[in-house]
C-alpha positions as CSV (number, residue, x, y, z in Angstrom):
1,M,-5.1,11.6,-13.4
2,L,-8.1,10.2,-11.5
3,S,-10.2,12.6,-9.4
4,Y,-13.5,13.0,-7.6
5,D,-15.7,15.9,-8.8
6,P,-16.3,18.4,-6.0
7,A,-20.1,17.9,-6.3
8,L,-19.7,14.2,-5.6
9,I,-17.4,14.8,-2.6
10,E,-20.0,17.2,-1.2
11,R,-22.8,14.6,-1.5
12,F,-20.6,11.7,-0.3
13,P,-18.0,13.1,2.1
14,A,-17.3,9.6,3.5
15,I,-15.7,8.3,0.3
16,R,-12.3,6.9,0.5
17,A,-10.4,5.2,-2.3
18,G,-7.2,3.5,-3.1
19,V,-5.8,3.8,-6.6
20,V,-3.0,1.5,-7.9
21,R,-1.6,2.0,-11.4
22,G,0.3,-0.8,-12.9
23,T,2.4,-0.7,-16.1
24,G,4.4,-3.4,-17.8
25,L,1.8,-6.0,-16.8
26,R,1.2,-9.4,-18.3
27,N,-2.4,-10.6,-18.1
28,E,-2.0,-14.3,-18.5
29,P,-4.1,-17.1,-17.0
30,S,-3.6,-17.1,-13.3
31,S,-0.8,-19.2,-11.8
32,T,-1.6,-22.2,-9.7
33,E,-0.4,-20.2,-6.6
34,L,-2.8,-17.3,-7.4
35,R,-5.7,-19.6,-8.0
36,D,-5.1,-21.5,-4.8
37,E,-5.0,-18.2,-2.8
38,F,-8.2,-17.1,-4.5
39,V,-9.9,-20.3,-3.6
40,A,-8.8,-20.0,0.0
41,T,-10.1,-16.5,0.1
42,Q,-13.5,-17.6,-1.2
43,T,-13.6,-20.4,1.5
44,E,-12.9,-17.8,4.2
45,A,-15.6,-15.5,2.8
46,L,-18.2,-18.3,2.7
47,A,-17.5,-19.0,6.4
48,R,-18.1,-15.3,7.2
49,L,-21.3,-15.3,5.3
50,E,-22.6,-18.1,7.5
51,E,-22.6,-15.6,10.4
52,T,-24.0,-12.5,8.6
53,T,-26.1,-11.6,5.6
54,I,-24.5,-9.8,2.7
55,A,-26.7,-6.8,3.1
56,A,-25.7,-6.5,6.8
57,I,-22.0,-6.2,6.0
58,P,-21.1,-2.5,6.8
59,S,-19.3,-1.8,3.6
60,I,-22.1,-3.3,1.5
61,A,-24.8,-1.5,3.5
62,A,-23.0,1.8,2.9
63,W,-22.9,1.3,-0.8
64,R,-26.6,0.4,-0.9
65,R,-27.4,3.7,0.8
66,A,-25.2,5.6,-1.7
67,F,-26.9,3.9,-4.7
68,T,-30.3,4.9,-3.3
69,A,-29.1,8.4,-2.8
70,F,-28.3,9.0,-6.4
71,G,-31.5,7.3,-7.6
72,V,-30.5,3.7,-8.3
73,K,-32.3,0.7,-6.7
74,P,-29.5,-1.2,-5.0
75,T,-31.4,-4.5,-5.3
76,Q,-31.8,-4.0,-9.0
77,H,-28.3,-2.8,-9.8
78,R,-26.0,-4.3,-7.2
79,V,-22.6,-2.8,-6.2
80,A,-19.9,-5.0,-7.8
81,A,-18.7,-6.3,-4.4
82,E,-22.2,-7.4,-3.4
83,A,-22.8,-9.1,-6.8
84,L,-19.5,-11.0,-6.4
85,L,-20.4,-12.2,-2.9
86,R,-23.9,-13.2,-3.9
87,R,-22.5,-15.3,-6.8
88,L,-20.1,-16.9,-4.3
89,S,-22.9,-17.7,-1.8
90,K,-25.1,-19.2,-4.5
91,T,-22.5,-21.3,-6.4
92,S,-19.7,-21.6,-3.8
93,E,-17.2,-20.5,-6.4
94,I,-16.0,-17.5,-8.3
95,P,-14.3,-18.8,-11.4
96,S,-10.8,-17.7,-12.4
97,I,-10.8,-15.3,-15.4
98,N,-7.2,-13.9,-15.7
99,T,-4.4,-12.7,-13.5
100,L,-5.5,-9.1,-13.1
101,V,-9.2,-9.7,-12.8
102,D,-8.5,-12.6,-10.3
103,M,-6.4,-10.2,-8.2
104,G,-9.1,-7.6,-8.1
105,N,-11.8,-10.2,-7.3
106,L,-9.7,-11.7,-4.6
107,V,-9.2,-8.4,-2.8
108,S,-12.9,-7.5,-3.3
109,T,-14.0,-10.8,-1.8
110,R,-11.6,-10.5,1.1
111,F,-12.6,-7.0,2.1
112,A,-16.2,-6.8,0.7
113,V,-15.5,-3.6,-1.2
114,P,-15.7,-2.9,-5.0
115,V,-12.4,-3.2,-6.9
116,A,-12.3,-2.1,-10.5
117,V,-9.6,-3.3,-12.9
118,M,-9.6,-0.8,-15.8
119,D,-7.5,-1.1,-18.9
120,Q,-6.1,2.4,-19.7
121,R,-5.7,2.1,-23.5
122,S,-9.0,3.7,-24.4
123,V,-8.8,6.5,-21.8
124,T,-8.2,10.0,-23.1
125,G,-6.7,12.4,-20.6
126,S,-8.0,12.4,-17.0
127,T,-10.7,10.3,-15.6
128,T,-13.3,12.0,-13.3
129,I,-15.8,10.3,-11.0
130,R,-18.8,12.5,-11.2
131,F,-22.6,12.8,-11.8
132,A,-23.6,12.1,-15.4
133,T,-25.2,14.7,-17.5
134,G,-26.7,12.0,-19.8
135,E,-24.7,13.0,-22.8
136,E,-21.7,10.7,-22.1
137,Q,-21.2,7.5,-24.0
138,F,-21.0,3.9,-22.6
139,T,-20.5,0.5,-24.3
140,D,-21.6,-2.4,-22.1
141,L,-19.6,-5.6,-21.8
142,G,-20.4,-7.9,-24.6
143,S,-22.0,-5.2,-26.7
144,E,-20.9,-2.7,-29.4
145,R,-23.9,-0.4,-29.0
146,L,-23.3,3.0,-27.5
147,V,-25.7,4.1,-24.8
148,N,-26.0,7.2,-22.6
149,P,-26.0,7.0,-18.8
150,E,-28.9,8.3,-16.9
151,P,-28.5,11.9,-15.8
152,G,-27.5,12.0,-12.1
153,E,-26.0,8.6,-11.9
154,V,-22.3,8.4,-10.9
155,I,-19.8,7.5,-13.6
156,F,-16.1,7.2,-14.4
157,V,-15.6,9.3,-17.5
158,D,-12.6,10.6,-19.5
159,E,-12.1,14.0,-21.2
160,L,-13.9,12.9,-24.4
161,G,-17.0,11.8,-22.4
162,I,-16.3,8.1,-22.7
163,V,-17.6,6.2,-19.7
164,S,-15.4,3.5,-18.1
165,A,-17.9,2.5,-15.4
166,R,-21.7,3.2,-14.8
167,R,-23.7,3.5,-11.7
168,W,-20.4,4.2,-9.8
169,C,-19.2,0.6,-9.1
170,W,-21.9,-1.4,-10.8
171,R,-20.5,-2.2,-14.3
172,Q,-17.5,-1.4,-16.4
173,S,-17.4,-0.7,-20.1
174,A,-16.3,-3.1,-22.8
175,Q,-13.2,-0.9,-23.4
176,S,-12.1,-0.8,-19.8
177,A,-12.2,-4.6,-19.3
178,A,-8.8,-6.2,-18.7
179,K,-8.0,-8.5,-21.7
180,S,-5.2,-10.9,-22.5
181,D,-3.1,-8.1,-24.1
182,T,-3.7,-5.6,-21.3
183,T,-0.4,-4.0,-20.1
184,E,-1.5,-0.9,-18.2
185,V,-4.3,-1.0,-15.6
186,L,-5.8,1.4,-13.0
187,F,-7.2,-0.5,-10.0
188,T,-9.6,1.4,-7.8
189,I,-10.8,0.3,-4.4
190,E,-13.6,2.3,-2.9
191,A,-15.5,2.4,0.4
192,L,-18.0,4.6,2.2
193,H,-18.5,3.0,5.6
194,E,-17.3,4.1,9.0
195,D,-13.9,2.2,8.9
196,A,-13.4,2.9,5.2
197,E,-10.0,4.6,5.6
198,Q,-8.4,1.8,7.5
199,M,-9.9,-0.9,5.2
200,I,-8.8,0.9,2.1
201,A,-5.2,1.1,3.4
202,S,-5.3,-2.6,4.1
203,A,-6.8,-3.5,0.8
204,V,-4.3,-1.4,-1.2
205,A,-1.4,-3.1,0.7
206,D,-3.0,-6.5,-0.1
207,L,-3.3,-5.7,-3.8
208,E,0.2,-4.4,-4.0
209,D,1.5,-7.6,-2.4
210,L,-0.3,-9.7,-4.9
211,L,1.1,-7.6,-7.8
212,V,4.6,-7.7,-6.5
213,R,4.5,-11.5,-6.1
214,H,2.7,-12.3,-9.3
215,Q,3.8,-9.4,-11.6
216,P,7.4,-8.8,-10.4
217,E,8.4,-6.9,-13.5
218,A,5.6,-4.4,-13.3
219,E,6.0,-0.8,-12.2
220,L,3.5,0.2,-9.5
221,T,2.4,3.5,-8.2
222,S,-0.5,4.2,-5.7
223,H,-2.4,6.9,-4.0
224,V,-5.2,7.1,-1.4
225,L,-8.0,9.6,-2.2
226,S,-10.3,11.4,0.2
227,P,-12.2,14.7,0.4
228,Q,-8.9,16.3,1.5
229,S,-7.0,14.7,-1.4
230,P,-9.5,14.0,-4.1
231,S,-7.1,13.6,-7.1
232,A,-4.3,11.2,-8.0
233,P,-2.0,12.6,-10.7
234,V,-0.9,10.5,-13.7
235,D,2.6,10.0,-12.2
236,F,1.5,9.6,-8.7
237,R,3.7,7.9,-6.1
238,R,2.7,6.1,-3.0
239,V,1.0,8.3,-0.4
240,Y,-0.5,7.2,3.0
């Protein structure tokens, strides 16, 4: 199960999220077709960025306000979607990593919303998105050292206090990163801006289409979360 803690919902009632669970996945290098689609999406995003600054994109601006609200400087710790777009604007390219990560980055680039791709092997029980107490444990990408999140920051955390993502949608843990042998993943797509509900529905549909075309043997289930429906059960089915 994935759920938003009531205290978080109370502080951020605009939150909307799409959750897609995939099992029976194969995380190989991306096919030529997927890489070509990813490149085309990046080209389209670059064209949009010629007309507006990244900080002025409504979805990014809303995340900046949210980060500020729980005590994180949004220009120091950038929401994942903003970091991705800034990398694209500076280098004109987001490199291919693997099938699952490329799908997440493609959808994130297309809709300017954070998309997490979280391997579920190291998750114990339910995952809750909540404010940290500071006692939970997190291992950063590329590191083996356990650190504690800062009290009050937003985290994805399991029943053993192991953190999958810090500062809400800033960085995932080493354990949650999708690897070559990943077979089960939880994708989360989140937004806080005025048109979040419609955008999340479109982004989830886009992600599901990518998965069906490029992972035809996988089993997919999905759910949309909101303050009225803040939890997605383990065996959730598609709900819109």
